[in-house]
N, C-alpha and C positions, 0 to 999 in steps of 0.2 A: 614596049618593055624598057624599063630603066635599069641599067646595070651599074652598081656601085663597086668600084674596085677597091678592095681593102689594102692592096699593095700595088704600087706603080711597077709595071714591067721594066726590067733592067736593060733589055735589048730589043731590037726590032723583031728578032726571031721569037723571043718569048712573047712579045705582044701579038704576033701573028698566030702563034699556037693558042694563046688565050682566047683570041677572037674565034677560032675554030671551036674551042670548047664551049664558049658562050652560045654559038649558033647551034651546037649539038645539045645544049641544055645540060652540059656536064661540067659544071664549075661550082666552086664553093663560094664564089662572090655573090653578093646580095642581088637578086633579080626581083624587081617590082613590076608586076603585070597590072596595067591600068586600063579600064574600059573607056570607050569613047565618051560616055556620059560624064564620067569623072574628069576626063581631060577638058571637056567643054565647060564644065562648071568651075574649073580652076584656071581659066585662061590668064588670070592676073599673075599667076606664079606657079609654074610647073616644078619649081624647086621643092614644093611640098612633097613630091614623090621620091625625093632623095634627101629629105631633111634629116633623117636619122639612119644610123647604120643598121638598125633593127627594123625590118619591114613590118613586123607586127606592131611596133610603136607608131608607124605611119598610119596603119589601119586604125589604131586606137584614136589617133588625132582626127582622122576623117570622120570616125564615128562620133566623136565629141562635137565636131562642127555641125553634125546633123542633129545634135541634141540628146545623145544617149550618154548618160553620166553614171556609171556604176549602178545601174538598176533604176535610175531616175530619168524620166524623159522630160525635156524642157523645150520651150520654143526658142529658136535661134533666128538671128537675122544678121545682116551686115551692119557694121557700126554706123554707117551713114543713115541707117533707118531709125536710129534712136537719138541722133544728135542734130542740133540746129546749126552749130558752127564748130570749127576745129582750131580756132585761134590763129596764131602767127607762127611762121617758121623763123629760123635764126636770122636770116637776111632781113626780113621785114622788121624783126625786133631791133636789130642793130642799126638799121637805117632810120627807124622811127623814134628811138629812145636813147637817152644817155643816162648813166647810173649816177646815183647820189646816195650818200649816207644820211641825208636830211629827210625827215618824214615828209612825204607828199601824198596826194590822193591816189597814187599809182604804185601799189605794192607789187613786187616781182620776185620770182624765184630765179636767181641767177646762178648758172653753173649746174653741172650734173654729176659731181663727184659722189663717191660712195657714201659720204655723210648725209646726203639728201635722199638716199635710196635704201635706208635701213628699215624704216617702218612706213605704214600707209599714210599716217597723218603728217602733214607738212604745213609750214607757214612761209611767209615771205622772209627773205634774208637781205633784201635790198629794196630801195625805192627807185623810181624812174622819173625822168622829166621828158615829156613829149617834145620832140624837136619842132613840131608844127601842128596845126589844127587837124590835119589828116591822121596823125599819130594819136592825138587825143581822142578822136572818134574811133580809132582802131581799138583802143583800150576799152572804151565804153561798149563797143559792139562785141568784142571777142574775149575779154577776160572771163575766166571760168574757174569752177571749183574742182574739176577733175583734170588731172595732169597725166599725160601719157608721153613716153620718151621718143625722141627722134632717133637716138642711138642708145644701144644697150650693150654694155660690156658684161657679159653673162657671169664671168667669174668674180666680179666685184659687186654686182647688183644683188640686193636682198629681196626687193619687191619690184613689180613692173609698174603699176599705176599708183598715183598719189591722190590724196584728197586734202583740200584746204577749206577751212571754214570761211575764208575771205576769197573773193574772186581775184585771180592773179593772171599775169602773163609771164612768159619765161622765154629765155633764149635757147633752151635745150629741150623743153617739154612743150607739147601742144596742149592748149587749154580748151577743154570741151564744155560746151553748153548743151544740155540734153533737152529733148522735146517734152520730157516728163520729169517729175520729181523723184528720180531714182539714181541720183549721183552716187550715193554710198553703195548701192546694190551693184552698179557697174564696176566700181573700184574693187569690191569684193570678188566679183567674177574674174576680173583680169588678174587677180592675185591668187586665185585658186590654182591648183595643179592643172585643171582643165583649161583655164585661161592662159597660164604659162606655156603649156604644151601647144596650144593653138598659135600663140605668138611666135614660138620657136619654129614651129612647122612652116609658118608663113614668112619667116625672116628673110631679109636680104643680107647675105653674109658678105661683109666688107673686108675683114681681116681676121680669120680665125674666130675666136669667141667675141670679137668686136662686131656687132651686127646693127642693123637699123631697120626701121619702117618709116618711110616718109608719109606725109599726110594722105597722099593718094592710096598708099598701101594700107594705112590704118582704116580708111573709109570702107574698104572692101574686106576687112577682117571679120570672119564670123564670130558673133558674140551672143551671149544670153540676151534674149529680147526682153530687157528689163521693163520696157513700156507696156508689155503684154501681161505682166504679172499682176495678180490681184493684191489688194491693199494689205491683207494678212501676211502674204509671202514677203512683200516689200518691208513690212515692219520687222519681220524676223531677220531679214537680210541686213537691215539697218542695225539691229541688235548685234548681229555677228560682227559688223564693222566696228561698232563701239567697243565690243569686247576685245578686239585685236588691233585697234587703231594704233596703239603705241608699242605693240609687240615687236621686239627686235629679232626678226627671223635670221637664220644663218644665211650666208651667201647661197645663191640659188643651187650651184652644184652640190653644196654640202647639205642641202635639204633632202636629197634623194639618195637612193642606194639601199644597201642592206641595213644601215643604221640611220633611218630618216630622222629629221628634226621633229621632236615631239610636238612643237608648236605647229608645224606644217600639218601633221596628221590630225591634230585637234581642230585646226582651222577648216580643213577640207571636210571633215565629218560634220562639223557644225553647219557648214554651208549646205551639205546634202540634206541634213535634218531640217534646215530652214525651208528648203524646197518641198520636202515631203517628211513631215514629222513621224509618219508611221513606217519609215524605211527600216529594213532589216539591218541593224547597225553592224552586226558581225560580218555579214556578207559585204556590206559597203566598205568596211575596214579592210577586209582581205583583198577586195578589188583595188583599193588605193595602194596597199602595200605592194601588190604585184606590179602596179603601174610605176610606183617609185623605184622598184628594182630595175625595171627596163629603162626608165628615164635616166636613172643614175648611171647605169652602164653606158648608155649612149652619150651622156655628157662627158664622162671620163674619156671615152674614145675620141670624142670631138676635140677635147683639150689635149689629147696626145698622152694621157696618163697610162693607158694600156692599149693593147692591140687586139 
């Protein structure tokens, strides 16, 4: 059992009384009961089971990781199952390259401010000079078109994953190379509510809404198995990406709640219809709206906006 205290006890006596209530099952605090199988399948991060103040939302996240998405069932796998490489971390980048404003064969995305996390489509903002031959080879081997963040400040990020038409390295983002030609499909997945919820559920919380996933944590993140999709589905997902590539979504917490971002709802619905064109759109829409309400409430509580 995982117990989430909604309020810290003020005294030792209050803490002892609360412990008795928890043991008796007589408390209003959130209690998450987890079976052995789920514990063993999530050994990388048991934080999943206390990732949100709403236990129902945690159950939703686990269901998504198993491939159940508002009436659509999809294949899922761990990220390392669909990628060939995950690029460089900030230390490797800083040790191997120096920045320049002069054009070189080594375009990079430098920095991770809000301005580069507003829409899914991105390009280089600097160029680099390799410090040695090893760094030159590193760029050749690891520059990629899909960029995923090492650190995420949830209250200023608008999207999770980025796509570049040119292969890049970055000091803040990991550059992915996929085993199949499904770059855009993976970016779409990671930016749907299903992808966002999975990332948040598996996050490493470093300071409030400032979170991270290092490259090892990304590799074991459950994702849509984009390499198992047929060509028609991939084409439809590519079309979804192209439609929303430059859409300026609201900040992530502002996308959810009782007044969700219209672009968010449209994007998620188009994603589900790309997976299954015959889906019951009304039921899917209601499922998403219910999910948005729960996620919005959990995000506001996490940020300390309500109790």
